[in-house]
N, C-alpha and C positions, 0 to 999 in steps of 0.2 A: 384551118385551127383558128384564125383571127375572128369568125364570124362565133364559130362556138365560145371564144373567151368574151365576146360583145354580149351575145346569149343569159353567160354566167355572170358579166357584169350589170347587168339589167336584172339581174335577180337579187344582185349583192346591193343595187343600188334601190332597185323598192323596198328592202326589208332595211336599208342601214338606221334608218332608225329603231328600229328593234334591236337593230346590234351594240347599237349606241349607249342604248340604255342597259347595258349590262358590260357595258367596262367600267371598270373602278379605276379613280384614278388617283386614289392615296396606293394601289398597287404599286409595287419597283417593275414590272412590268410596264411599258410604255404602250400606250393606249395603242397605235396604229398595230403593235406585235398581236396585243388583247383581240382586235380587231379581225386583224387576220384569221384569226383560230377560234373567232366565232364564227365568223363566216365560213371555213374550212368547216365546221361540223354541220353547219344551216346545209351546204349542199347535200354534204353525205348525208342527214337528214331528206334531204330532201330529191334525191336524187332520181326519183320515180319522175316526179316532174318534169326534172331539167330533161330526160330521156323522150318519156310522153309528149310533151309541148316544148322541146328544142328540138328543130328538124336537125339543124349542124351538128348537135350532140350524139345525135341519134344519129346520123351519118357516119360518122366518128365513129359510134361503137358496131355498126352494120359491116364498116367497112374492114375493124379487126377482126371479126367474127369470119369475115368472110376471105380475109388472105390466109386465119389459121385452119380454115373446112379446104381452101383450095391447096393449102401446101399437103394435108393430109391424102386431097386427093389424085395426085400425084402418083401415089401409093397401088393407085387400082385401075388408073390409066391403061396400063399395058398388061395386067393382067385379063387373061380370057375365060371366064363361066367354064368353059369346060376342065380348062388346064385347072382351075382351081377346085372342082368337083372330084379330080382325079389325083389331085394331090393328099387328098386328103380320105383316111381307112374309115375313121369314125364321126360321120357326118351328122352325129348328134354334139358332140364335143362344142363345147361354148363357143374356144375361140374361134373354129369354124363356121359354126353360126354370127359371130358376129364379124369375120375376116366376110364370110358372104353378105349379112346385112351390109356392111359398107360397101361391098362391091355395089348393087343393086343401086344403095342411097344415091351413089357418087353416078352411075348413069341413071337416075331418076324414078328406077322402077318402088316407088315407095309402097306397095300392094307387097314384091315379096323382101321386101327390107321390114316391113312391119313386121311383117309373119315371121321372120328372122329374131327381130328382137324379142318378141314376145314369147318366142321358143326359148329364149334364153331365160328370159322375166319365172318361166312356170318351173326353172330348178334354182334359181337363184334372183328373188324378187329387187336385190336390192346392186344388180348389177349398172353400176353409174352411166357404164358408157351403153347398154342397151336402152335406160331409162332416159339418156339423152341424146339418143339419135333418134327414139319414140317421139322426147318432145321435137327436135328439128322438124322430121317430116309433117305433122301437127301443124306446126307451122304456118312450114313453106306450102301445106295444100290448103290451108284458111283456116282450118278447126284452133283457133286461137284461144281458146276456153280448154282444149284439152295438150294443147302444148304448156299451158301456164302450168295445168296440173302436171303436168310431167317435169318442169325444172321445181314445182314447188318441192314433189317428191323428190326428187335428187339433191334438194339445199339441206331437207330434212336428212338425206342418205349419207352428206359429204360433211353438212355442219361449214357447207363454204357457200358468203355471200355473192360472191363471181356470179355465181348462175341468175342471180337478182336482174343482171340485165339481160337474159334473153330475156325473163317473163317482161321487164317494161319493152323491147323491143313487139313482145309480140299483143302486150295491149296497144304501144305504139300502132300497130299494123289492125287490131283490133275498131279502135277509132276511126282511122283513115278508112274503113270498109265499111262504118257504121255510115259514114257520113255520105257512101255514094248509093 
């Protein structure tokens, strides 16, 4: 975390002259408070650059996402595909397709996972979970632009900026892949 903080501090230092030009020395707020507010706003506005260009910030976000996925994955480790298939009467049911799609995803069978998630989107093109997992599948298989398109679609569906970080992580990987 210290390295990420140093990376952010470097950005703030680099642009501090711009920040100070916005400080109102006649304001009742202390210049330090104004500076911190301006710096926080700047970071929000430049978060893509921080993720794509600051390895430490990127690693923190990747780690957080991996923790969330690992927690969800535990639900699918003890399930057998046969028992999963036998426990659902209607295998066209969205809940079944989502469960089986996640099972396939967590067992790295991205081709079958993609089929199930796309099947969900046929009946509900705005299914958040199916769109998110399609983004992950494409990101994990190196189809970064397609992943970005799914994450963008997800933001349009949910109106949540949280998924911007998934876009930034995919862009970071795309940038690294283009160097090789």
